[in-house]
C-alpha positions as CSV (number, residue, x, y, z in Angstrom):
1,M,3.9,-1.0,-28.7
2,T,3.0,-3.1,-31.2
3,V,3.3,-6.7,-31.3
4,A,6.6,-6.9,-32.8
5,N,8.7,-4.6,-30.0
6,A,6.8,-6.4,-27.6
7,I,9.1,-7.6,-25.0
8,P,8.4,-12.0,-24.0
9,Y,7.6,-12.3,-19.6
10,E,10.1,-13.6,-17.7
11,P,10.8,-13.6,-14.3
12,S,14.4,-11.4,-14.1
13,L,12.4,-8.8,-15.5
14,E,10.0,-8.1,-12.7
15,H,10.8,-6.6,-10.0
16,P,8.3,-5.9,-6.4
17,E,8.2,-2.5,-5.5
18,D,9.3,-1.5,-1.3
19,N,5.9,-0.7,-0.9
20,E,4.0,-4.0,-2.6
21,D,3.2,-5.4,0.5
22,Q,1.3,-2.7,2.2
23,V,-0.8,-2.0,-1.3
24,R,-1.8,-6.2,-1.1
25,R,-3.6,-5.7,1.8
26,E,-5.2,-2.1,1.1
27,L,-6.3,-3.0,-2.4
28,I,-7.3,-6.7,0.1
29,E,-8.6,-4.3,2.3
30,T,-10.7,-2.5,-0.5
31,L,-12.1,-5.0,-2.3
32,R,-13.5,-6.8,1.1
33,S,-15.2,-4.0,3.0
34,I,-16.7,-3.3,-1.1
35,S,-17.9,-7.5,-0.7
36,E,-19.3,-6.8,2.7
37,T,-21.0,-4.3,1.3
38,T,-22.6,-5.1,-1.3
39,F,-24.1,-8.3,-0.1
40,A,-25.5,-6.4,3.1
41,N,-27.6,-3.7,0.7
42,S,-28.4,-7.2,-1.3
43,G,-28.8,-10.1,0.8
44,H,-26.3,-12.2,-1.3
45,A,-22.5,-12.9,-2.2
46,L,-22.1,-10.9,-5.5
47,R,-19.4,-10.7,-6.9
48,S,-19.0,-6.8,-5.8
49,V,-16.3,-5.6,-8.8
50,H,-15.7,-6.8,-12.4
51,A,-13.1,-9.3,-12.6
52,K,-11.0,-7.1,-15.2
53,S,-11.2,-3.4,-13.8
54,H,-8.9,-2.7,-11.5
55,A,-5.1,-2.1,-12.1
56,L,-1.4,-1.4,-10.7
57,L,0.3,0.8,-13.2
58,V,3.9,2.3,-13.1
59,V,4.1,4.7,-16.1
60,E,7.3,6.3,-16.8
């Protein structure tokens, strides 16, 4: 998709998936586990993952 044919965001385009709450809970649990493991191994509160390294995608 090029900038010329990009669709501008508007709230009516967003529709939560049926299992979005479950996915959110599992993602929080996984990231928290990574954070706790990182702290336990290093003794420091470090960022456990890069902020832009995770995403959820739906592909047609």
